[in-house]
FIKEVEX-931536 format. One line per 10 residues: for each residue x, y, z of C-alpha. Coordinates in pm, whole numbers, padded with zeros to 5 digits. Example, Ala and Ser with C-alpha at 12.3 -4.5 7.8 and 13.67 -1.06 7.14 Angstrom:
2
01230/-00450/00780 ~ 01367/-00106/00714
end
This chain:
870
14696/22080/06717 ~ 15049/21967/06678 ~ 15014/21685/06934 ~ 14765/21830/07180 ~ 14573/21580/07391 ~ 14234/21596/07564 ~ 14165/21316/07807 ~ 13845/21249/08000 ~ 13697/21008/08248 ~ 13321/21013/08200
13373/21360/08066 ~ 13170/21558/07818 ~ 13251/21846/07582 ~ 12943/22050/07491 ~ 12923/22337/07243 ~ 13184/22495/07021 ~ 13369/22318/06748 ~ 13674/22099/06727 ~ 13928/22194/06462 ~ 14252/22005/06422
14558/22061/06214 ~ 14742/21821/05995 ~ 14884/21634/06291 ~ 14623/21440/06485 ~ 14789/21199/06726 ~ 14601/20897/06861 ~ 14579/21060/07196 ~ 14399/21370/07078 ~ 14069/21239/07225 ~ 14109/20956/07470
13936/20807/07768 ~ 13565/20779/07815 ~ 13464/21106/07655 ~ 13138/21227/07512 ~ 13213/21482/07243 ~ 12905/21692/07181 ~ 13052/21930/06918 ~ 13123/21914/06550 ~ 13471/21779/06482 ~ 13693/21841/06178
13985/21605/06137 ~ 14275/21658/05900 ~ 14558/21411/05889 ~ 14825/21301/05643 ~ 14743/20929/05667 ~ 14575/20805/05987 ~ 14431/20943/06300 ~ 14270/20768/06604 ~ 14043/20868/06884 ~ 13827/20703/07152
13493/20815/07279 ~ 13142/20890/07165 ~ 13104/21149/06890 ~ 12744/21262/06894 ~ 12770/21547/06639 ~ 12903/21560/06285 ~ 13250/21448/06192 ~ 13430/21596/05885 ~ 13743/21414/05764 ~ 13995/21584/05538
14140/21439/05220 ~ 14334/21111/05231 ~ 14280/21080/05607 ~ 14171/20747/05761 ~ 14010/20827/06095 ~ 13964/20533/06335 ~ 13730/20574/06634 ~ 13723/20326/06923 ~ 13376/20399/07038 ~ 13091/20535/06828
12996/20800/06576 ~ 12631/20889/06599 ~ 12582/21182/06358 ~ 12668/21271/06000 ~ 13011/21179/05866 ~ 13148/21393/05580 ~ 13440/21262/05378 ~ 13666/21446/05141 ~ 13857/21272/04865 ~ 14036/20959/04983
13906/20994/05338 ~ 13740/20721/05552 ~ 13611/20659/05906 ~ 13640/20322/06080 ~ 13443/20281/06402 ~ 13551/19997/06632 ~ 13391/19845/06945 ~ 13597/19678/07213 ~ 13529/19330/07351 ~ 13658/19196/07678
13546/18855/07795 ~ 13628/18646/08098 ~ 13558/18273/08048 ~ 13455/18090/08365 ~ 13400/17719/08436 ~ 13151/17698/08725 ~ 13295/18026/08859 ~ 13663/17955/08802 ~ 13869/18135/08526 ~ 13959/17917/08229
14309/17945/08086 ~ 14343/17886/07712 ~ 13978/17906/07622 ~ 13898/18018/07267 ~ 13689/18327/07202 ~ 13577/18377/06843 ~ 13391/18677/06700 ~ 13371/18648/06325 ~ 13728/18671/06199 ~ 13858/18768/06543
14002/18476/06739 ~ 14139/18516/07090 ~ 14263/18296/07375 ~ 14214/18357/07742 ~ 14505/18395/07979 ~ 14543/18256/08326 ~ 14290/18511/08447 ~ 14039/18374/08196 ~ 14029/18706/08006 ~ 14050/18765/07631
14010/19113/07473 ~ 14012/19279/07129 ~ 13823/19507/06895 ~ 13578/19460/06612 ~ 13478/19709/06338 ~ 13120/19802/06409 ~ 13074/20044/06115 ~ 13267/20197/05820 ~ 13224/20523/05633 ~ 13381/20509/05285
13349/20714/04969 ~ 13182/20409/04817 ~ 12925/20388/05093 ~ 12861/20318/05459 ~ 12824/19977/05632 ~ 12729/19850/05978 ~ 12837/19516/06130 ~ 12538/19492/06362 ~ 12476/19185/06580 ~ 12743/18914/06583
12784/18583/06769 ~ 13046/18539/07035 ~ 13171/18181/07067 ~ 13349/18084/07388 ~ 13491/17732/07365 ~ 13678/17503/07603 ~ 13721/17124/07611 ~ 13495/17095/07309 ~ 13211/17276/07484 ~ 13080/17604/07349
12882/17887/07495 ~ 12727/18144/07259 ~ 12637/18505/07313 ~ 12488/18768/07082 ~ 12661/19107/07066 ~ 12536/19423/06902 ~ 12868/19575/06797 ~ 12732/19928/06811 ~ 12856/19927/07168 ~ 13140/19762/07354
13110/19420/07518 ~ 13263/19342/07854 ~ 13129/19059/08068 ~ 13178/18701/08190 ~ 13078/18401/07979 ~ 13029/18072/08159 ~ 13144/17760/07975 ~ 13087/17520/08266 ~ 13166/17152/08258 ~ 13123/16845/08473
13399/16593/08433 ~ 13335/16229/08352 ~ 13410/15946/08593 ~ 13278/15913/08946 ~ 13154/16204/09151 ~ 13324/16210/09490 ~ 13137/16483/09676 ~ 12811/16670/09693 ~ 12802/16878/09376 ~ 12569/17169/09302
12491/17313/08960 ~ 12427/17686/09007 ~ 12220/17905/08774 ~ 12487/18177/08731 ~ 12730/17923/08590 ~ 12476/17732/08379 ~ 12451/17555/08156 ~ 12694/17291/08284 ~ 12807/17047/08017 ~ 12873/16685/08103
13202/16586/07944 ~ 13144/16209/07945 ~ 12987/15919/08134 ~ 12936/16010/08498 ~ 12845/15798/08803 ~ 12692/15953/09114 ~ 12771/15680/09368 ~ 12579/15589/09678 ~ 12620/15850/09949 ~ 12689/16132/09701
12440/16393/09575 ~ 12424/16582/09246 ~ 12198/16888/09289 ~ 12060/17130/09027 ~ 11958/17457/09188 ~ 11660/17660/09058 ~ 11711/17808/08710 ~ 12026/17603/08655 ~ 12089/17382/08356 ~ 12269/17054/08287
12353/16946/07933 ~ 12426/16584/07849 ~ 12608/16505/07527 ~ 12531/16246/07261 ~ 12576/15880/07365 ~ 12664/15978/07722 ~ 12539/15807/08037 ~ 12454/15965/08370 ~ 12425/15698/08639 ~ 12252/15789/08967
12335/15538/09238 ~ 12322/15797/09513 ~ 12092/16101/09508 ~ 11990/16344/09235 ~ 11794/16658/09322 ~ 11664/16908/09066 ~ 11436/17203/09138 ~ 11304/17422/08855 ~ 11611/17333/08650 ~ 11664/17221/08291
11822/16897/08178 ~ 11889/16907/07807 ~ 12095/16732/07548 ~ 12070/16548/07227 ~ 12040/16172/07198 ~ 12214/16087/07522 ~ 12247/15713/07580 ~ 12080/15689/07920 ~ 12012/15862/08247 ~ 12009/15555/08471
11860/15588/08819 ~ 11941/15312/09065 ~ 11938/15540/09368 ~ 11695/15822/09439 ~ 11607/16110/09204 ~ 11373/16396/09299 ~ 11286/16638/09019 ~ 11041/16923/09068 ~ 10953/17173/08797 ~ 11184/17242/08509
11222/17058/08181 ~ 11397/16745/08057 ~ 11478/16700/07690 ~ 11716/16481/07500 ~ 11714/16109/07580 ~ 11578/15814/07779 ~ 11554/15784/08157 ~ 11593/15432/08299 ~ 11489/15359/08658 ~ 11614/15016/08766
11726/14791/09050 ~ 11493/14936/09315 ~ 11573/15291/09214 ~ 11319/15568/09276 ~ 11228/15864/09055 ~ 10992/16143/09159 ~ 10870/16405/08909 ~ 10648/16695/09011 ~ 10541/16971/08772 ~ 10801/16873/08514
10793/16885/08132 ~ 10954/16589/07957 ~ 10995/16629/07582 ~ 11168/16345/07402 ~ 11270/16195/07737 ~ 11092/15860/07775 ~ 11090/15696/08119 ~ 11137/15321/08161 ~ 11094/15158/08501 ~ 11211/14803/08564
11335/14553/08825 ~ 11132/14659/09130 ~ 11190/15031/09080 ~ 10943/15310/09160 ~ 10838/15608/08945 ~ 10611/15877/09092 ~ 10486/16149/08854 ~ 10248/16433/08943 ~ 10126/16746/08767 ~ 10364/16689/08478
10357/16666/08100 ~ 10521/16393/07890 ~ 10543/16418/07513 ~ 10753/16364/07206 ~ 10868/16004/07265 ~ 10784/15671/07111 ~ 10654/15543/07446 ~ 10647/15813/07709 ~ 10631/15589/08018 ~ 10686/15216/08053
10717/14970/08343 ~ 10813/14604/08376 ~ 10957/14343/08612 ~ 10768/14430/08932 ~ 10809/14804/08892 ~ 10565/15049/09052 ~ 10422/15343/08858 ~ 10231/15619/09037 ~ 10099/15891/08804 ~ 09870/16174/08917
09721/16466/08720 ~ 09968/16428/08434 ~ 09928/16484/08059 ~ 10054/16248/07787 ~ 10056/16374/07430 ~ 10232/16304/07102 ~ 10360/15971/07236 ~ 10402/15814/06894 ~ 10352/15450/06989 ~ 10206/15448/07339
10136/15686/07623 ~ 10193/15429/07899 ~ 10289/15060/07883 ~ 10320/14843/08196 ~ 10398/14471/08214 ~ 10410/14276/08539 ~ 10394/14598/08737 ~ 10189/14774/09001 ~ 10019/15096/08892 ~ 09834/15381/09061
09699/15620/08795 ~ 09472/15908/08892 ~ 09369/16200/08674 ~ 09590/16099/08380 ~ 09503/16291/08059 ~ 09558/16154/07711 ~ 09578/16437/07460 ~ 09609/16440/07082 ~ 09892/16265/06901 ~ 09926/15941/07098
09941/15618/06899 ~ 09782/15416/07178 ~ 09674/15528/07523 ~ 09752/15301/07818 ~ 09834/14930/07782 ~ 09848/14724/08103 ~ 09945/14356/08097 ~ 09985/14123/08397 ~ 09951/14434/08611 ~ 09782/14517/08943
09667/14842/09100 ~ 09417/15117/09022 ~ 09327/15343/08730 ~ 09104/15631/08840 ~ 08943/15907/08632 ~ 09143/15861/08313 ~ 09059/16155/08084 ~ 09087/16050/07720 ~ 08836/16302/07587 ~ 09086/16438/07333
09261/16110/07261 ~ 09255/16030/06890 ~ 09473/15720/06876 ~ 09386/15359/06933 ~ 09247/15217/07259 ~ 09259/15467/07545 ~ 09284/15183/07798 ~ 09377/14824/07707 ~ 09385/14562/07982 ~ 09545/14225/07908
09576/13936/08154 ~ 09575/14182/08445 ~ 09562/14077/08809 ~ 09398/14263/09096 ~ 09332/14583/08903 ~ 09048/14830/08953 ~ 08931/15088/08699 ~ 08712/15369/08829 ~ 08548/15654/08641 ~ 08707/15825/08344
08620/15928/07989 ~ 08732/15700/07703 ~ 08777/15804/07343 ~ 08966/15649/07052 ~ 08966/15588/06680 ~ 09011/15275/06468 ~ 08951/15038/06763 ~ 08738/15034/07081 ~ 08831/15295/07338 ~ 08809/15057/07637
08939/14703/07582 ~ 09020/14392/07784 ~ 09165/14056/07681 ~ 09214/13742/07892 ~ 09139/13924/08218 ~ 09024/13693/08501 ~ 08895/13957/08741 ~ 08774/14270/08566 ~ 08678/14541/08813 ~ 08545/14845/08626
08323/15094/08804 ~ 08168/15400/08642 ~ 08318/15586/08349 ~ 08193/15692/08008 ~ 08289/15572/07661 ~ 08230/15840/07398 ~ 08410/15677/07106 ~ 08218/15567/06801 ~ 08413/15242/06830 ~ 08263/15162/07172
08418/14905/07409 ~ 08540/14545/07375 ~ 08579/14270/07636 ~ 08745/13957/07498 ~ 08750/13630/07697 ~ 08736/13821/08021 ~ 08549/13776/08349 ~ 08474/13986/08654 ~ 08241/14283/08699 ~ 08165/14603/08508
07933/14841/08691 ~ 07786/15178/08601 ~ 07961/15215/08264 ~ 07797/15460/08023 ~ 07855/15412/07649 ~ 07727/15710/07451 ~ 07874/15816/07118 ~ 07632/16105/07074 ~ 07471/15929/06777 ~ 07557/15770/06446
07796/15499/06570 ~ 07791/15131/06488 ~ 07833/14897/06791 ~ 07850/15012/07152 ~ 07979/14701/07327 ~ 08145/14388/07192 ~ 08180/14078/07409 ~ 08401/13820/07239 ~ 08408/13481/07412 ~ 08375/13381/07777
08577/13202/08043 ~ 08516/12950/08320 ~ 08446/13249/08546 ~ 08148/13483/08515 ~ 08149/13821/08343 ~ 07880/14041/08498 ~ 07773/14381/08364 ~ 07552/14589/08594 ~ 07382/14926/08540 ~ 07520/14969/08188
07372/15251/07978 ~ 07398/15238/07598 ~ 07293/15532/07379 ~ 07371/15654/07029 ~ 07465/15329/06850 ~ 07296/15124/06580 ~ 07375/14802/06772 ~ 07386/14811/07149 ~ 07543/14480/07244 ~ 07711/14225/07018
07814/13890/07167 ~ 08040/13655/06973 ~ 08136/13302/07079 ~ 08226/12953/06964 ~ 08161/12597/07077 ~ 08415/12610/07360 ~ 08216/12888/07524 ~ 07923/12651/07583 ~ 08118/12498/07873 ~ 08145/12835/08046
07884/13024/08250 ~ 07678/13272/08047 ~ 07752/13644/08029 ~ 07530/13824/08282 ~ 07382/14172/08227 ~ 07182/14322/08516 ~ 06975/14636/08564 ~ 07096/14794/08241 ~ 06947/15005/07964 ~ 07027/14915/07604
06876/15182/07384 ~ 06954/15093/07023 ~ 06750/14983/06720 ~ 06920/14644/06735 ~ 06967/14618/07108 ~ 07125/14272/07125 ~ 07293/14068/06853 ~ 07408/13725/06970 ~ 07643/13496/06776 ~ 07679/13161/06957
07763/13309/07300 ~ 07525/13230/07590 ~ 07409/13529/07796 ~ 07150/13628/08055 ~ 06992/13975/08068 ~ 06813/14039/08399 ~ 06583/14326/08498 ~ 06700/14547/08215 ~ 06539/14776/07958 ~ 06573/14667/07596
06421/14924/07363 ~ 06503/14758/07032 ~ 06521/14417/06866 ~ 06692/14102/06985 ~ 06852/13871/06730 ~ 07017/13536/06798 ~ 07200/13319/06548 ~ 07434/13023/06548 ~ 07629/12835/06286 ~ 07648/12466/06372
07571/12417/06742 ~ 07289/12496/06979 ~ 07319/12756/07251 ~ 07079/12935/07482 ~ 07031/13293/07590 ~ 06787/13430/07846 ~ 06598/13752/07903 ~ 06477/13762/08264 ~ 06237/14042/08353 ~ 06377/14214/08044
06122/14167/07771 ~ 06234/14356/07457 ~ 06019/14632/07314 ~ 06119/14536/06960 ~ 06110/14213/06762 ~ 06270/13879/06846 ~ 06446/13692/06566 ~ 06593/13346/06628 ~ 06791/13133/06385 ~ 06821/12761/06464
06981/12606/06654 ~ 06981/12906/06889 ~ 06714/12923/07162 ~ 06596/13221/07365 ~ 06450/13180/07713 ~ 06226/13453/07848 ~ 06144/13457/08216 ~ 06098/13658/08527 ~ 06291/13732/08843 ~ 06068/13705/09149
06165/13793/09505 ~ 06080/13523/09761 ~ 05944/13663/10090 ~ 05851/13433/10379 ~ 05639/13565/10667 ~ 05485/13428/10982 ~ 05112/13449/11046 ~ 05158/13798/11194 ~ 05318/13930/10876 ~ 05670/13951/11018
05962/13838/10807 ~ 06105/13497/10883 ~ 06481/13502/10929 ~ 06553/13206/10703 ~ 06389/12950/10484 ~ 06412/12773/10152 ~ 06168/12750/09865 ~ 06161/12510/09572 ~ 05973/12614/09260 ~ 05879/12363/08993
05768/12445/08640 ~ 05646/12159/08420 ~ 05784/12098/08071 ~ 05622/12326/07815 ~ 05874/12324/07529 ~ 06035/12018/07366 ~ 06386/12154/07412 ~ 06369/12192/07789 ~ 06328/11980/08103 ~ 06115/12042/08408
06244/12342/08602 ~ 06337/12288/08966 ~ 06449/12615/09125 ~ 06579/12634/09482 ~ 06608/12974/09649 ~ 06640/13105/10004 ~ 06446/13368/10192 ~ 06507/13715/10044 ~ 06655/13583/09719 ~ 06528/13616/09364
06403/13313/09178 ~ 06460/13304/08803 ~ 06163/13136/08637 ~ 06143/13071/08263 ~ 05790/13097/08127 ~ 05858/13135/07753 ~ 06086/12958/07504 ~ 06150/13094/07155 ~ 06316/12900/06874 ~ 06303/12950/06500
05990/12734/06468 ~ 05823/12759/06810 ~ 05728/13031/07056 ~ 05565/12860/07358 ~ 05468/12987/07703 ~ 05330/12861/08037 ~ 05162/13044/08323 ~ 05160/12787/08605 ~ 05420/12679/08857 ~ 05419/12522/09203
05618/12620/09510 ~ 05710/12431/09828 ~ 05857/12614/10127 ~ 06057/12491/10427 ~ 06173/12695/10725 ~ 06308/12591/11061 ~ 06043/12646/11325 ~ 05756/12651/11073 ~ 05542/12396/10898 ~ 05617/12335/10528
05361/12457/10276 ~ 05289/12398/09907 ~ 05111/12634/09669 ~ 05059/12723/09302 ~ 05187/13055/09164 ~ 05114/13249/08845 ~ 05398/13327/08605 ~ 05416/13492/08264 ~ 05491/13808/08068 ~ 05451/14125/08269
05439/13949/08607 ~ 05710/14073/08838 ~ 05548/14105/09183 ~ 05709/13942/09485 ~ 05609/13592/09590 ~ 05491/13630/09951 ~ 05409/13318/10155 ~ 05281/13294/10515 ~ 05397/12999/10726 ~ 05239/12848/11034
05464/12791/11336 ~ 05598/12444/11400 ~ 05555/12290/11746 ~ 05856/12118/11894 ~ 05819/11747/11958 ~ 05791/11630/12320 ~ 06003/11355/12471 ~ 06057/11195/12813 ~ 06272/10903/12925 ~ 06071/10618/13075
06356/10374/13129 ~ 06593/10383/13306 ~ 06493/10621/13581 ~ 06707/10915/13681 ~ 07008/10829/13905 ~ 06987/10466/13804 ~ 07286/10253/13908 ~ 07404/09968/13689 ~ 07718/09775/13611 ~ 07948/09778/13313
07844/09551/13024 ~ 07514/09482/13197 ~ 07201/09494/12987 ~ 07017/09823/13022 ~ 06672/09880/12875 ~ 06636/10224/12716 ~ 06292/10362/12638 ~ 06151/10706/12562 ~ 05802/10843/12512 ~ 05780/11083/12213
05497/11284/12057 ~ 05437/11579/11820 ~ 05110/11767/11792 ~ 05175/11879/11432 ~ 04998/11661/11174 ~ 05217/11398/11015 ~ 05523/11468/11228 ~ 05493/11181/11479 ~ 05568/10917/11216 ~ 05879/11094/11086
06057/11198/11403 ~ 06433/11147/11416 ~ 06558/11008/11747 ~ 06913/11024/11879 ~ 07037/10894/12218 ~ 07376/11009/12346 ~ 07596/10932/12644 ~ 07831/11192/12790 ~ 08056/11172/13096 ~ 07940/11414/13364
08134/11743/13339 ~ 08268/11674/12991 ~ 08155/11812/12654 ~ 08225/11500/12453 ~ 07943/11262/12379 ~ 07875/10957/12170 ~ 07560/10830/12008 ~ 07431/10508/12163 ~ 07100/10460/11981 ~ 06852/10593/11723
06531/10415/11821 ~ 06264/10502/12073 ~ 06332/10173/12254 ~ 06654/09964/12249 ~ 06897/09774/12469 ~ 07221/09935/12580 ~ 07530/09779/12732 ~ 07740/10040/12910 ~ 08106/09994/12825 ~ 08262/10252/13063
08261/10301/13439 ~ 08157/10636/13581 ~ 07872/10890/13600 ~ 07701/10968/13271 ~ 07435/11198/13128 ~ 07202/11000/12906 ~ 07022/11234/12662 ~ 06761/11178/12398 ~ 06693/11432/12121 ~ 06393/11422/11888
06379/11634/11569 ~ 06084/11678/11335 ~ 06105/11750/10960 ~ 06055/12122/11022 ~ 06355/12148/11250 ~ 06172/12138/11583 ~ 06366/11970/11862 ~ 06265/11809/12191 ~ 06517/11688/12447 ~ 06531/11500/12776
06811/11360/12989 ~ 06887/11158/13304 ~ 07191/11062/13510 ~ 07313/10704/13553 ~ 07603/10553/13742 ~ 07791/10262/13589 ~ 07980/10048/13840 ~ 08242/09783/13772 ~ 08110/09425/13720 ~ 07999/09260/14055
07820/08933/13987 ~ 07722/08854/14348 ~ 07656/09215/14445 ~ 07871/09190/14756 ~ 08063/09514/14699 ~ 07874/09683/14980 ~ 07965/09925/15258 ~ 08124/09649/15470 ~ 08357/09545/15185 ~ 08685/09736/15220
08895/09812/14913 ~ 09211/09888/15113 ~ 09363/09841/15455 ~ 09501/09528/15623 ~ 09247/09288/15475 ~ 09111/09436/15149 ~ 08831/09268/14964 ~ 08721/09060/15267 ~ 08395/09141/15441 ~ 08461/09089/15814
08093/09125/15885 ~ 07968/08875/15631 ~ 08291/08674/15662 ~ 08340/08634/15288 ~ 08547/08749/14999 ~ 08385/09048/14835 ~ 08418/09333/14587 ~ 08405/09371/14210 ~ 08460/09054/14015 ~ 08817/09146/13933
08905/09150/14307 ~ 08645/08901/14452 ~ 08787/08545/14468 ~ 08433/08400/14493 ~ 08215/08584/14242 ~ 07898/08379/14311 ~ 07933/08354/14691 ~ 07882/07974/14686 ~ 08180/07919/14916 ~ 08396/07771/14645
08686/07983/14509 ~ 08655/08086/14147 ~ 08968/07890/14053 ~ 08795/07566/14169 ~ 08448/07659/14046 ~ 08352/07551/13695 ~ 08064/07802/13718 ~ 08220/08095/13906 ~ 07933/08331/13826 ~ 07644/08095/13917
07595/07986/14278 ~ 07363/07704/14168 ~ 07643/07493/14022 ~ 08015/07439/14067 ~ 08122/07121/13882 ~ 08122/07014/13515 ~ 08307/06686/13483 ~ 08291/06652/13108 ~ 08328/07029/13037 ~ 08017/07037/12824
07876/07355/12985 ~ 07611/07164/13179 ~ 07668/07125/13555 ~ 07686/06780/13710 ~ 07446/06891/13984 ~ 07224/07192/14049 ~ 07152/07317/14400 ~ 06788/07274/14492 ~ 06561/07573/14502 ~ 06816/07775/14313
06727/08015/14026 ~ 06949/07956/13724 ~ 06941/07930/13350 ~ 07166/07622/13366 ~ 07037/07271/13294 ~ 07169/06980/13500 ~ 07376/06726/13305 ~ 07232/06371/13311 ~ 07556/06224/13176 ~ 07831/06379/13384
08116/06187/13221 ~ 07973/06209/12872 ~ 08021/05835/12812 ~ 07676/05788/12667 ~ 07539/05629/12985 ~ 07303/05840/13185 ~ 07401/05890/13543 ~ 07111/05678/13672 ~ 07247/05367/13499 ~ 07615/05451/13524
07786/05275/13814 ~ 08051/05550/13808 ~ 07896/05858/13649 ~ 08219/06053/13692 ~ 08432/05798/13501 ~ 08350/05717/13140 ~ 08246/05369/13033 ~ 08203/05211/13384 ~ 07852/05066/13353 ~ 07852/04718/13534
08057/04599/13821 ~ 08049/04242/13673 ~ 08176/04346/13340 ~ 08518/04235/13227 ~ 08793/04480/13284 ~ 08999/04628/13561 ~ 08926/04531/13920 ~ 08703/04764/14117 ~ 08993/04889/14324 ~ 09168/05008/14006
08857/05189/13900 ~ 08815/05354/14239 ~ 09176/05471/14241 ~ 09161/05607/13884 ~ 09217/05986/13835 ~ 08862/06028/13714 ~ 08739/05920/14061 ~ 09010/06045/14294 ~ 09030/06405/14168 ~ 08654/06477/14198
08657/06327/14549 ~ 08941/06552/14655 ~ 08751/06854/14524 ~ 08437/06748/14713 ~ 08626/06705/15038 ~ 08794/07041/15019 ~ 08469/07213/14930 ~ 08288/07042/15219 ~ 08553/07150/15472 ~ 08538/07511/15354
08157/07510/15369 ~ 08158/07376/15725 ~ 08408/07637/15839 ~ 08206/07915/15683 ~ 07885/07803/15855 ~ 08057/07773/16195 ~ 08192/08124/16160 ~ 07845/08248/16074 ~ 07691/08083/16381 ~ 07957/08231/16610
end
């Protein structure tokens, strides 16, 4: 009393009572005391204490007792008395670990500012005890604010509050160094547009958080790394990735992500809510084990982007789960859950879609392919409402393997080509149409091993007149189990080796078209409306064997079926060994249903004789067509003329003759003969004849292989060959061993004493002693002069073999030599005739020049004979 003070540091008073006089200074109880005793307080106006009062407190009249701490037991008030309990608050505001000067701290009506140490402190009434009643403040919100960024904390005012509050920021502009966002200082608030340039990294450590404000842009040109962190905000403008971003775990919420200009984004185990991803301009997005939801379109790609998505869920994507235009995609294990408007839409795109799970998809088409390129679809489950679950439009090369459509709306392929294999379409029952095919293209659409169950109509084909120019739709080895198995509207199709359990109905509006069922006879009814026509046939395997039952490696068969319906021509079907022949044996129109059971077959195979036979065709016949062929014997050939090693001269007539034969009936008269000439040691050859016997004029000098080849109609070949030598032209055959081609006196035979060699070097090509330049017949030794140049010699040597005929009018004056006084000069018939004197005639050029020639020739002949005698 009277100013006494009790002070404690983690002290406790237990037992007894506290009684105080009229003077109760503020220091009566101070420090961190626990007062475990009843306390009676009397004061004139106010009294204060600090600590924890855990037993009853009695306050005298007109005394206002203020406690900085807590009162935990009964409070008794006399007239005009009150108790006010306050809790202290001390906050240090940090920005990424650094104290913030001038930050605002607001707790209800209490507003404080931090100092240079980042600290703000004060007190707040936590409870009041009044005559009118008691009240408790309870939990309040602490607001720490700096640079427009707030951080909130909840505080139960029953106790004091002393701790750090992080209000972290990241300044706008351009990041200049590697920056890490740490969890103890998170969340970090972006203050404006920020660029992370090339060579700089922004990193979010595990459990950290980055907040992006409205209409802000975060541009990643360098590197962005986030591990188990949170990126949040509200309606940011764009997170633009033109560098490299790697995000694993964590969550992203608040705005779009744009990957552009060869940027790369990798997401692994991440939740994106309201954060759509758009990839463009040759960028790459890789997503695995993640979940995307809450956007209009959750993932989109364009302009040569590449999207790789594995084991990822798309849900509540209001317009579309995935859209890709002109992109490359690799999707594996993608799941479409409830709430998507559409599933996946791929246009002008390449890549692979594997095991798409759209079991719980309730929107429109789960997978829609439009004008795609080299794209493969494998496996998967397809569900949808309002439109078919699996759709294609204008696709040139469909490549769909496996998968199951469970939607009541089935599947649709519009003006598409390619292959669909192993697709199961099963609604579970009660659905309308399983598979729509709308139109065709210039390329073939082939469906193989398709299974249809649980639909009223299995296959509906719709076309128009333009489709008649395209190949028919082909369906192989499939099962169509529906009451109306096939409904055709003006679109040609072929069903081969398939099971059709229901009816087949064909109709057309204004133009004729044909459909075919090959080895696929329907179990139900056939209904045809003119001008449609249905062909029914069989697919038969062609097997060719030899007489021992062994398969022949190759061969060709031609099957002919005569006309049996007015709307068709004779069938001529060509197939090879081991192939199936499609044979039509029944034609159904609105008015006629006609069949045939006979066809003929002709078979050809190299090395075997051709055969012809009749075969049975018709409903229920499907066995293989097996034909046995007899071996073909090769033709035989030998060369009769010329003999082997024959020597001849260039351009000299050469008689070519071969002896050919073939023991197979009918072959000898149809053998094909070909003669060839090939220089020895070379692979090139040329054809020189195609007859058994002909005349050949060699046009090259050298050694040659002359070959003859004989082929029969079954491919058998016989061959023979010889060698010949072709020498240069030598009319007088004096190019012998004694005729040198070089040395001191080339082309002169010193033994025979004559010019010699090939014609181009021999100065006397007929060895008549007269040089070629003076010889009118240089290649014929029987003649040498032709006065009138008429090709007939003036004189022929006696006993000489020649084709020439002696001229009986040497001067060609119309007077035969026997009546011509000067047969070498024209028009000199009678020595008494008027005209020039005889001396003039004798000295005329027509007489003198021949005489000079005769003299010179005589001298040379004499010299040659003398040399021979010596």
